N, C-alpha and C positions, 0 to 999 in steps of 0.2 A: 718269820726268820727267828731262829733261836739266838738268844742273848746269853753270853757266858759271864758269870759273875766271878770276880777274883778278889782275894784278900791276901795281902802279904806285907811284910815289914820292908818299907822302902827307906833304908838307912835310918832316918830319925823318926819315922812316923809309920803307923800301920794304916794302910790305905785300902779302900774298896774302889774297884772300877769295873766297868762293863765293856765287853768287846763283842764285835760282830764283823763278819765279812773278811775279805782279803784284798791285798793290793797296796797302793801307796797310802801310808797312814794319815788319818785325820783325827785330831784330838779335839774333843768338845768340852768346853769349860763352862759350867753352869753359873747361875747367880743366886741372889737372895730374893725371896725366901723359898728356894727350890733345892733340888739335888740333881744328880745325873738324869733323873726321871723326866726332866723337862725336854729332853732330846728324844723321847720315845717315838715321835713321828718322823724325825729326820734320820735316825739311825738306820732303819731298813732301806731307805732310799740311797744313802751314801754307801751302805754296805754292799750294794750291787757291784761297786767298782773299787771300794777302798776297805782297808782295815780300819774300823772305827773304834776309838778308845774314849770312853766317857767316864772320867773319875768323879767320885765325890771329893771335893776339895777339902783341905784341912779344916776341921771343925764342923763339917757338914755331913749329913747323911750317915753312912756307916763307916766313914773314915774317922780316925782317932781325933779326939778333942784335947790337944795339949793346953798347957796353961798360957802359952804365948805363941808368937810367930804369926799373927794375923795381919800381915802387911803384904803388899803385892810382891815384893822381892822374895820373901820367904815362901809364899805360896807358889810362885813361879819356879823356885828351886825345887819344890816338891814335884812339880810336873816334869822338870828336866830329869830328876832322879828316876821318876817313873819310866821315862823314855829310855834311860840308861838300863834300867832293870829289864825292860822288854827288848833290849838290843836294837832299838830304833835310832838311826842316825839323824833323821830329819822327818818333819811332818807338817802338814797343813794344820793350822790352829784356828778354831772358831770359838769365840767367847761371847757370852751374854751377861749383861749386868756386871757383877764383880768379876766374872770370868773374862770380861774385856780388858780391864787394866792389867789383870794377871797375865793374860795371853800377850798383851802388848809388851809387858816388861820382859817376858820370855823372848819374844821376837827381837827386842831391842838389845838385849844383853847376851843372847846366845844366837847370834845371827846365822850361824851355820846349821842351826837345828830347826829353823822355821822356814818352810818353803813359801807359804802365803799366810795372810792373817785376815780373818773376817771378824768384824766387830759389830755386835748387835746391841742396840739400846742400852747405853751406859752413860752416866754423867761421870766422865773420867777425871778423877782427882789428879791435879797437876797439869791438865790440859784444858782447864776452864770449867770443869764440872762444879767446883766449889762456888763459882760465880752465880749459879742458879739458886743458891740458898738465899733468896730475896723474899722477905716476909712482908713486903709492902702490899702484896696482893691478898685478896680475901681468901683465895684457895691456892695453895702452893702444892703441886703434886709430890714435891720432895720434902714435905713437912717432917716425914719420919726420919730423915737423915740426922738432925741434931738430937732427936729423941733416942734413936738407937745408939748414937755416939756418946751418950751420957753413961759413964761407968756405973754398973750395977743396977741402974733404974729399970731398964727394960725387963730384966729377969724378975724383978720384984712385981712389975705391973702385968707382964705378959705370962709369966710362969705361974706356978702354983695351981695348975689345972685350968688356966684361962687361955691356953694356947689355941684351942679349937675356935673360940669366939674371935680372937685376934686374927689368926691366920686365915680363917674363912673370910672375914671381912676384908682383909688386906688383899688377898688374891682376887677376890671378886671386884674390888675397886681397880686393881691394876689392869684387868681386862674388861672393864665396864663398857668399852667401845664395841666389844664383840661378845655379848652375853651368850653363855653356853659353851664358850671355848674350853672351860674346865668343868668336868662333870663332878658330881658329889664324890665319886670314887677317886678322881684325881686329887681333889682337895684333901680327902682323907689321907692319901699317901703323904702329902706335905705336912699335914697336921701331925701325923705319926712321927715324922722325921724330927719334929721340934717338940715332941711331947715331954722329953726330959728337960728340966730346967737348965741343965748344963749345956744343952744344945742351943738354947736361947743365948746364953752367955757367949759361947764360942762364935756363933754366927754374927752377933752384934759386935764382937771384938774387931771385925773388919771396919766397922763404922767408927769405933773408938780410935782406931789407928789411921783414920782418913788422912790426917795431915802428914804423918810419916810416909804413907803411900804416895801422897802428892809430891813430896820432896824426892822420893825415889823415881817417880815418873819424870819429873823435871830434869833430873840428872841424866836419865836415859835418853831424853828427848833432845839432847844437845846434838845428836847425829840423827837425821831423819831416817825412817825405815826405808830399806832398799829392796823390799820384796813386794809383790802385788798385794794390795789392800782393798778390801770391800767393806763399806760401812752401810748398815741397814738400820733405819729408824722407823718408829711408828708415828703416823701423823698426829695422833691424839696423845702422844707422850713427849719425847724429847725432840722429835722432828729435826729441823735444820740445825738446831744446837748440837745434836749428836754428830752430824756430818762435819760441822765446824771443828768440834773437839778432835775428831780423828785426823782431819787435815792439818791440824797443828803438829801432829806427830808424823804424818805421812802426806805431804802436800799433793801427791798425785793419786790419792785414794779415790776409787769410784764411790759414789754416794747414791743411795736409793731410799726414798721415803715411801712407806707403804700406806696408801690411803685407807682411812677407816680403821687403822690398827693402833692399839695401845702399846704397853710396855712388854707384854709377854709374847714377843714375836714368834718363837718356836711353837707356841700353843695356839695363838690367835690366827696365824697365817701359815700353817705348816706346809701346804702345797706350794704357795708362792715362795716361801723361804727355800724349800727344797729345789725349786727350779732355778732360783737365783744362785744358790750355792753350787749346784751341779754345773750350771753354765760357766760360772766363774772358775771352778776347778778344771773343767774340761778345756777352757781357754788357756790355762797355765800349762796343762799337760800337752796341748797341741803345739805350744811354743817352746816347751822345755826339752 
């Protein structure tokens, strides 16, 4: 299936996004250290029945990297403006990693714009994700949170031509439960996306602003989500913690833990994810 790449000024920022298919819209919001490309397996499946929109979020991929605005409220506003630009009144939203709190904030603050919300593998700030930063254990899979949240340090240590070493290691560790999920070519796509030192700065800025985003999520969570919600976690990553985070925001959320899966659900378990999502969306369509 052919993918269409788009570039345009969306009010305050120049964005890049990919589209495919036709039908009820589905918006895919990626995480770190990735880009829209993490959805490459899911897009063709969803595009059989839906218009799929997969943007590079603010500061990532080929979207502009402004000096600030790396909090969930601002990033969600970018997505809302993109929907306005495309003339889309409402859409299903699927988020992974940072795309999950961004998608949640959009669903919570623009309730008429989001038909359903699917949350994949994210330690959601403001919903308990910060509680996982417990360094009493010998190995904490979220060790990189405080590292990336330290202003200026990551670009000093990761940048300067060291991106390939760092991101190759990081991506390999994230999917170590399913070796081979990422090919050398896949990793090269992500390394290229972060090859500019400023791309390291802008992507890490989401971590620098974790506590601001947590406050935004807590404010939005005063009223639970009233749309269908599906939470999907990897057994070897966040697991039940992820389901619990989402249910603090949407008590009736469905929860699925994928056995033998790590953090990179769209790339480690593409077929299972596609089945879960298509069944979930079909159930909404049949009742809607």
